[in-house]
C-alpha angles and dihedrals in degrees: 000000000000091000092055093046092051092046091054090052092050092050090055092044096054090050098045116124113266102278131173115289112254133190111251110273101240119190112215114250109236115243118259105248126188091195130040115256119228117239091251097048123111090247092056091048091051093050089051092049093051091050092050089048092054092046088053093051094048090051091052092048092046091051093047092049095047091055090047091053093044090057094056114108116236090245090055093046092048090050095049091046092052091048094051094046091047093051090050096048092046096048123105094231092057093047092049095049120106103182125025143173116219136172126237105238121236116208091200090063092043094237121167105272118252098179094111094046092052092046090052095049093041097045112116090228095044114119124151115206087342092305124113113211129234114216130197123196133190129264121185109228106192148343091279090073095251113155137191129197116222132191116244132188101186140022086243085073089072128086132181120262126207092285091047091250111143115242135168117265111237093237128050125231089274092053095252122135114259119241112260121217093237089054095047117121093227130043126253112253101191135036127190108200130193116230139169092225141349129203124221094267090058097256110152131221112199132191094267097251095125097209115186134200111228116251116268112256 
């Protein structure tokens, strides 16, 4: 599962538009302590300073990448989106996957398009190596950034939220609750994750929203 997730990140990284080169975003490793440090101790102050430095660096990189993405022409973005999606759909790990989580791309956020991937998975005639795929997509539940992943079988299962981002309705057309990924009988073997930027080791820089899936009961 982890191998497939990292592979998907690397595919997207290698086909990102030519953005400015950044130093890798390295998160500081906390020191190994045998005793707990008090909030007022020098060690605690150092840790706080390091965390603030990382947060500042993330904000700077996010700002730079947003400017670079905004400068891309519509044609260049469309070309890059098509190349990324084609590489994913033609990959052995995508073809072999049986259950995947994927995001619904938002053009306003300039995310890499996933329209063709979703269409491929949800096509009534779509089977890969004789195996149809199950797909789960995110729905934001509340203002506390809680998220759930629901199984969909058609694009008609999606509705627009307050930001005009497509999300699955919690109930299907028959009024039945949709299957959630955390309640699925089998594990997901592929995740396609959105991100603002990735470095060449596959590390992801998000938009800072910090959305969480609820714990499984």
